[in-house]
C-alpha positions in Angstrom: 0.4 0.0 0.0 1.1 3.2 -0.7 0.6 4.4 3.2 3.1 2.2 4.2 5.9 3.3 1.5 9.2 6.2 2.9 8.6 9.5 1.5 11.5 8.6 -0.9 9.9 5.6 -2.2 6.6 7.2 -2.8 8.5 10.2 -5.0 10.8 7.7 -6.6 7.1 6.0 -8.2 6.0 9.3 -8.9 8.5 9.4 -11.1 8.4 6.2 -12.9 6.4 4.7 -15.5 4.2 3.1 -13.5 0.3 3.6 -13.7 -0.2 4.0 -10.2 0.9 6.6 -7.8 -0.4 9.6 -9.8 -2.2 12.9 -9.7 -4.8 12.0 -6.7 -2.1 10.7 -4.7 0.5 13.7 -5.0 -2.1 16.2 -4.3 -3.3 14.3 -1.2 0.4 13.9 0.5 0.5 17.7 -0.2 -3.2 18.5 1.2 -1.5 16.2 4.3 1.1 18.4 4.4 -0.5 21.7 4.5 -3.2 20.9 7.3 0.2 19.0 9.0 1.5 22.8 8.6 -1.9 24.3 9.9 -2.1 21.9 13.0 1.5 22.7 13.5 0.5 26.7 13.8 -2.5 25.7 15.6 -0.4 23.8 18.1 1.7 26.7 18.4 -0.7 29.8 19.5 -3.6 28.4 20.7 -3.7 29.3 24.4 -0.2 31.7 24.1 -0.5 34.9 26.2 0.7 37.0 22.9 -2.2 35.5 21.0 -5.5 36.5 23.4 -7.8 39.0 21.8 
């Protein structure tokens, strides 16, 4: 399964002649990375005195 692949393996497969993974898997990875960054920012700001309104 693609979920069990390391990032380097996934990228190598993505650039190969293999029919999968394709654009959907690549966009899912990008979306997951974006959400992880949003979570990081939220965890760094929520509950901090400097960011209270």
